[in-house]
N, C-alpha and C positions, 0 to 999 in steps of 0.2 A: 486349038488355041489354048483351051484350059490346061491341056497337058503340058504345053510349052511353058505356060506361065508357072505351073507348079514346079517345073524344073528350074526356071530362072530364079524363083523365089525360095529355093530349097532351104536357104538359111533361116527363113522365117518359121515360126512354130506352126504346127498343124492346125488347120482352121477349126476343126471341131474341138480339139484340145483347148484352143484359145477360148472358144465359147464356154466350154465346161469349166475351165479354171479361172475365168474372169472374175475379178473382185466386184462386189456390188458397187454400182456407180449411178450417176445421174441418169444415164441412159435406161437402166433397169427401172428406176422409179418413174421416169416419164412414160415408159411403155405400160407400167402398171396403171397410171392415171388414165391413159388413153383407152385401155381395155376395161379398167375397173368402173369408170363412170357409166359405161353401158350396163353393167350389172346393178348399179344403183337404180338405174331406170327400169331394168327388167323387173326387179323386186317390187318397186313402187307400183308399176303399172299392173302387175299381176294381182297384188294384194289389195289395192285400193278399191277394186270393184265391189268388195263386200260392203264397204261403207257407202259407196255410190248406190248400190241396190237398195239399201235402207233409205237413202235420201230421196230417191225418185218418187216414191209414194208420198212421202212427207211434203214434197214440193209441188204436188198436184197431179201426178201421173195416176192413171187408173191402177187398180190393184194388179199386182204381178202374180201370176200363177206359180205354183211350185216348179212346174216344168220349165217355165220361162226363167225363173230364178236359177235353176240348175244350168240351163243353157248359157245364160249371161255370165255366170260365175266360172264356167268351165270351157267355153269356146276357145278362148285364147290359149288355153293349155293344149287343146286338141290340135289347133293349127301350129302350135310350137313344135309338135312332133314332125309335121311336114317341113317346117323351116329348118329344123335341126338336120334332118336326113338330106334334104336338097342342098343346103349350104355346105354340109359336111362333104358331100360327094363333089360338088363344084370346087371346093377348096383344094381337094386332092388332084383334080383333073386339070384345073387351069392355074392354080397357084394361090397363095395367100393374098398377095397384093391385088390380084385381079378382082377379088370379091369383097375384101375387107372394107367396111363402111356402108356397103349397099344395104346390109341388114338393118342398120340404124336409120337409113332413109325410109325403109318400109315401116319401121317402128314409129318414126315421127309422123308419117302420114296416118297411121292407124290411131295414134293418140289424139292428134288434132282433129281428125275426122270424127272420132268418138265424141269429142267435146263440142264442136261447133257445127257439125253437119247432121246431128241427130235431132229430129223434131220431137216435141212433146208426145208421149205415148208411142214413140217409134222404137219399140223394144227390139224388133227384128233388124232395124237399121243399125242400132247400137251393137247388136250381136255380130252383124256383118263387119263393122269397123273393128270390133275386138278380134275377129278372125284374122284380119289383115295385121293387126298389132302382134298377134301371136306368131305369125310367120317371121317377123323381124326378131322377136325374142328368141325363138328357136334357133335362128341363124346366128345370133350372138353367142349362144351356148356352144355351138360348134366351132366358131371362129376364134373367140377370145382365148379360150383355154389352150388351143393349139398354138396360137401365136406367142402367148406368154411362155409356154413350155419351151418352144424352140429358141427363144432368146435368153432363157434362164441358164445360170450356172448350176453345177451339180450340187454344191454345198447348200444353196438356198432355193432350189427349184420348188420344193413343196411350199415354202413360205411365200414365194412370189406368186405362184398360181393361187394359193390360198388367199392372198391379199386381194387378188382380182375378185374372187368369189365373195369374200367377206364384205365387199362393198354392198352386197345384198343386205347386210345387217342395217346399214344406214337407210336403205330404201324401205326396209320393213318398219323401221322406227319413224321415218319421215311420214309415212302414210297416216297413222293415227294422230301424230302431232300437227301436221298441216290441217287435217280434218278438224281437229279441236280448235285450232287457231281461227279457221274461217268461220266455224259455227259460233264461237264466242264473239267474233267481230260484229255479229248482228246482220251480216250480209244476207240477202235473199237466198233461200235454199235452192231456188231454180238456177241461180248463178253459181252457187258453191259446187254443185256436182259437176258442172262444166269445167270450172277451174281445176278441180281435183283431177279430172281426166287430162286436161291440157298441160298441167305441170309436169306430167311424165315425159313430155317431149323436150323439156329444157336441157337436162344434162346431155341428152343425145345430140342436140344441136351444137353443144359446146365442143364435142370431140369428133364429130363426123368428118370434118376437114382433115384432122390429124390422122384418122384411120385411112382415109383415101390416099394420103401422101406417104404412108409408112412403106419403106421398100420391101422387096421380097426377102423372106427369111433366108439366111445362109444355108440352113439345113435343107430346105426345099430346093433351092437352086442347085445344091451339090448332090444330094442323095436321089432326087427325082429327075432333074433336068441334066445333071452332069455338067453344069456351067460353073466351073470353079472360078473363072474370072469374075463373074457377077457376084458369086458368093463372097469372095475375098473383098471385093470392092465395097459391097454393102456393109460388111462387118467393119471395115476400116472407116467408112463414112459415118457410121453410127457411133463407134466407140473410140476411134483413133488408133486402134490396135492393128498391126500388120500380121497377116497370116497367109498360108498357102495351102493348096490342095491340088490333087491330080484328078480331074473330073472323071475320066474313064474308069478309074479304079474305085470310085466312090459311089457309083450308081447301083441301086438295088435292082437286080435284073428280073426278079419274079413279078408277075402281073398282079394287078389289084385283086383279081378273083382268086388267084393261087394263094395269096397270103391269107385271105379271109376264110378260105376253105380248110386251111391247115387246122388240125385238131387243137393245137395249143392256143391259137388266136381265137378260134370259135368258142372254146370254153372260157377264155378270158372275157370275151364279149358278153357271154351269158352271165358271168359274174358281175361285170361293171353295169350292164343294162338292168339285170335282174335286181341287184341290190338298190340301184337308184329308183327303180319302179316301186319297190316296197317302201323305201324311205319317203319318196314324194307323196305316196298315198297318205301316209301319216302326216306329213308336214302341211301340204297344201289343203287337204281336206279340213284340217284344223284351222289353219291360218285364214283362208278365205272365208270360212264359216265361223270365225272366232266371235263375231258379233252375235250370231245365233247361239253358239255354244255357251258363251259367257252370259247370255240373256237369262239363263236359268238361275244365275246368282243375283239377279236384280229383283227386289221386292215387287210383288204383283201390283202394288199401288202406283208404281212408276211406269209411265208409258210415253209414247210419242218421242219427241226430240230428246227429252230428259233420259229416256231409256237408252237411246243411241249414244248420248254423251257418256253414260256410265259404262256401257260395254266397250266403247272406244277407249275410254280411260283405262279400263282393265287390260285391254290389248296393249296399250302403250307401256303399261307397267310390266307385263310379261315380256315383251320384246326388249325393253330397256334394261331390266334387272337380270333376266335370265338368258335370253337368246343372244343379245349383243355381245356380252363377254365370252359366251361359248364359241362364237365364230373366231374371235381374235386369239383366244387362248389356244385353240386348235391350230390356227395359222402359225403362231410363233413357237409352237412346240413340236410340230409335225416332223420336222427334219431330225429331231432327236428321238421322239417316241416312235415314230413310224406310222404309215398310213393304215396298215392292217390292224395294228393294236388299237388305234383311236377308233376306227370303224367298229371293231369288235366290242369295245367298251360301250360305245354309243348305242348300238343295237340292244345290248344286254340291259343297259339302264332304261332304255325306252320300254322294253318288254316288261320290266318290273314296275315302273311307274304307271304305265297304261293299265297293267293288270290290277294294281291296287285301286285305281280310279274306277275300273269296271266292276270289281268285286264289292266295293263299298259305295253303292249308288247314292246313299244318303249324303255323301260329300258334295254332290252337285245341288246345293241349295243355299239360300242366303245365310242360313244358320252356321254353315261351315265355310264361309267365304275365304278366310285366310288359309285354312287347311287345304281347300281345293286349289287356290292360287299357288300355294307352295309346291304341291305335287305336280300340278300342271306346268308350273315354271321349271321344275326339275326335268320334266320330260323335254321341254324346249331346250334347256341347256345342253342335254346330251344328244339331242338331234343335231345341234350345231357343233358341239364338241364331240363329233361323231360323224355319222354318214352324210349329213348335208354338205359338209366341207369336203370330206374325203372322196365322195362319189364324183365330185367335180375334178379333183386333182388326179385321181387314178387314170382315166382314159388316155389323156395325152402322154402319159408316162409309160403305158404298157402296149401301145400300138406304134409300129414303125412309121416313119415320115410319109411313106407312100400311101398309107391308109389312116394316118393319124386324124385327119379331118373327119372322115367317115366314122372311125371308131369313136371319136368324141361325140359326133353328132348322133350316132345310133344309140350310144349310152344315154345321152341327154334325152333322146326321143323315148327311150324306155322309161326314164324318169317322168317325163311329161304325160305319157300314157297312164302311169300310176297316179299322177296328180289329177288328170282328167277323170279317171275312174273313181278316185276317192272323192273328188268334189261332186261328181254327179250322183254317186251312190250313197254318200254319207247323208245327204238329205233324206233319202228313202230309209236308210238304216235307222236314223234318229226317229223318223216317223213310225217305224214298225217295232223296233226293239229298244228305243230310248237311247239317250246319250251314253249311259253306262254300257249298253250292249255294243256301241261303237268302240268304246275304249277296249273292250275284250277283243274285238276284231283287230284293232291296231296292235295289241299286244302279240297276237298270233303272227301278224305280218312281220313284226320286229324279230321274232324268233326265227322266222324263215330267212330274213336278211342276215342274221347272225350266221346261219349255216352256210349261206352262199359265200359270205366273206371268208369264213374259216377254210372252206374246201376248194374254192375256185380262184381266189385272188392271191397274187404274189406280194412281196414286200419290195417296193422300188427304192426305199430309203438309201440315200448316199451312193446310188449307182448312176453312172453316166447314162444319159438318155439313150444312147446307142445300145447299151447293155440291157437296161430295164425294158426297152421296147422290143427286144429281140432282133434289132436291126443288124447287129454284128453277126448273129447266126445266119441271117439271110445273105449277107455279104460273103460269109465263109462257104456256104453251100453253093451259091452261084447258079447252079443248073436247076435247082428246085428244092423242094422240101421233103422229098420222099424219104430221106434218111432219118428225118425227125418225126415222121408221122406215126 
C-alpha cells in the first residue's frame, strides 16, 4: 500500500526532504512548547529538593542525617537512569506516539505524592515518591529530544532541540524565586515545602494531553515501520505540506542490536554518555547542593531561616545572571558555531574556573563574596554555553531512527549516573577535603570531558538528520555493517 501511494504521489516532494527543508512554522513552535514545558518541570523538580531539604528541619522535622540528605537529594537522579533507559527502548520498539505523555503522568504522580502523601518525619516515604518522580524525568529526557529532532528541519534543528532543553533554565530560576516568594509571604513553613513540591506537577498537567494526542513522527513511521502512507498523512496533517515516500525502500534493515554493536555507534555512545556523565557530575552536584556550597559565604552570625534566605538569594543571582543567558546564547548560536565547538569551549572554561576556585581556597568566605560569585557564575555560564546544552542536542542527531530513543535515553542515563554520583559523593568530598577540594575534582572531570568531546564526537551542524545519524550509511549497506566495521 505504501509503495503504491509513493508511486501515485510521485509528483510530490520526497517526505524526508520536505521535513528537512521545511521553513520554521507555527507547528515547530507548538511542538517546542509541548516538549519544552516538560523540561521546565524536570529542572524545577530536580533542583527544588535542595531548598526543601533545608525547610524540613526548620518546619519541625527531626534532624536529617547526612546519609538521608544524600539519598533525598540524589534518589530522583538514580531512578531517572532507569526511566531514560526503559522509555528510550520502548520508544524505539513501539513508537513515539505509543509512549509519549506516559512519562509525564508518572512525574505528576511523583510530584503530588511527594507533596501531599508524605507524613512529618517520613523521610523514606518522601525518598520513595522522589524515586517515582525520577522515573518520569528520565523518560522525558529520552522522549522529548527524540521527538523534537525528528520534527525539526536541518537549518534550525540545533536551535529547536536546544530551545526544548533551555526551558530547564526557567525551571532552575523558578525554584529559588518561588521559594523566596513563599518564604516572604509569611506562610507556615510546613505548608511551604509541600507547595514547593506540588508546583512541579503544574506545567506537566498543562501539556500531558497534547503529548498523548501528538501523532507518530513521519521518520519513525517511514524508517522503522515502512508505513509511508501514515508518514505522509501525519506530516500533511501537522503542516499542510504534501509529500511522498516508498515504504519498502526507506526501512533500515539492520536490527537494533546490529546497529549498537557497530564500532562507529558504540564509540559515539561512549562519547555522548561519557561527556554527559562528567558534565552532570559538575552541574547537579553544584546545583542541588548550592545552598550548602553558598552557605560558606554567609556570616557565621546568620542562621536558621535567614541563612536559607541568603543562600537561596545567591542561587537565584547565579542562575539569573550567569546560567540563564548561557542556555539561550548557546541555543541561538549552535547552528552557526557548531555542537563540538561549543562543548569544547564549555569544558575548557569549566576546567579553568573550577581550577581557580580549588587553588585559591580563601575565595570561599564572606570576605571574598563578589570574587567567588563572579568565578562561580562564570563556571555556570560555560556549563550552559557548553556541555549542558550540547549533551542534550547531540544524541538524537548522531543515532539512527531505529535506535534514536535508546541512544538518547542511554546518553541521558549516563548523565544522570554522573548527577547521582556527584550529588551523593560531593557531600562526602566536602566533609573530607573541603569545598576547595571538590572544585579541584570538578576541574579534573572537566578536562576528561574535553578529551571525550575532541576525540569521540562528530560535528552534526547543518547535516540532514539521515546523514548526521549514519542512517544513510545503514540504508546503503542494506545487508549489514561488516564493510564499515
